One Martini backbone bead per residue (centre of mass of N, CA, C, O) as a GRO file, in nm:
protein
   63
    1MET     BB    1  11.115  10.903  11.626
    2THR     BB    2  10.959  10.997  11.350
    3GLU     BB    3  10.965  10.937  11.030
    4PRO     BB    4  10.924  11.117  10.744
    5GLN     BB    5  10.800  10.884  10.572
    6THR     BB    6  10.545  10.852  10.740
    7PHE     BB    7  10.427  11.133  10.674
    8ALA     BB    8  10.429  11.106  10.369
    9SER     BB    9  10.233  10.869  10.360
   10LEU     BB   10   9.994  11.003  10.504
   11LEU     BB   11   9.964  11.240  10.304
   12GLY     BB   12   9.921  11.068  10.052
   13GLU     BB   13   9.665  10.925  10.146
   14ALA     BB   14   9.500  11.183  10.192
   15ALA     BB   15   9.515  11.292   9.903
   16ILE     BB   16   9.361  11.059   9.771
   17VAL     BB   17   9.093  11.096   9.926
   18VAL     BB   18   9.069  11.431   9.845
   19TRP     BB   19   9.121  11.485   9.541
   20GLY     BB   20   8.825  11.560   9.428
   21ASP     BB   21   8.822  11.836   9.622
   22MET     BB   22   9.036  11.963   9.465
   23PRO     BB   23   9.179  12.183   9.296
   24ARG     BB   24   9.323  12.156   8.996
   25ASP     BB   25   9.592  12.309   9.058
   26ILE     BB   26   9.663  12.127   9.298
   27GLN     BB   27   9.666  11.859   9.159
   28GLU     BB   28   9.889  11.931   8.953
   29ALA     BB   29  10.109  12.005   9.156
   30LEU     BB   30  10.120  11.734   9.304
   31PHE     BB   31  10.168  11.551   9.065
   32GLU     BB   32  10.429  11.685   8.955
   33THR     BB   33  10.589  11.653   9.216
   34ALA     BB   34  10.562  11.341   9.245
   35MET     BB   35  10.683  11.294   8.929
   36ARG     BB   36  10.951  11.379   8.977
   37ASP     BB   37  11.164  11.154   8.840
   38ARG     BB   38  10.881  10.949   8.760
   39SER     BB   39  10.770  10.878   8.465
   40GLU     BB   40  10.698  10.564   8.499
   41LEU     BB   41  10.435  10.650   8.704
   42ARG     BB   42  10.221  10.837   8.577
   43HIS     BB   43  10.003  10.647   8.467
   44ASP     BB   44   9.937  10.493   8.728
   45LEU     BB   45   9.848  10.737   8.896
   46ALA     BB   46   9.631  10.843   8.708
   47CYS     BB   47   9.455  10.590   8.719
   48LEU     BB   48   9.401  10.584   9.020
   49LEU     BB   49   9.264  10.865   9.037
   50HIS     BB   50   9.041  10.817   8.818
   51GLU     BB   51   8.905  10.571   8.957
   52ARG     BB   52   8.835  10.735   9.231
   53HIS     BB   53   8.801  11.023   9.043
   54PRO     BB   54   8.629  11.085   8.765
   55ARG     BB   55   8.624  11.410   8.760
   56THR     BB   56   8.950  11.422   8.689
   57GLN     BB   57   8.911  11.384   8.410
   58HIS     BB   58   8.988  11.450   8.108
   59PRO     BB   59   8.874  11.575   7.847
   60ALA     BB   60   8.806  11.529   7.545
   61LYS     BB   61   8.938  11.564   7.249
   62PRO     BB   62   8.897  11.724   6.982
   63ALA     BB   63   8.840  11.624   6.640
   0.00000   0.00000   0.00000
């Protein structure tokens, strides 16, 4: 029987591939769920996603 971690890894890889095609609210829900209790990884995951999908970057804050 296949371990649940194998499926979690496959789903995670698929989510990274299609991240830029997802609606923003889905992106945010997945990101927040993935980062629950993992605050030390937030910046690294955000950088990975923004590098692969530049359109997901947050707009600059007004001056």
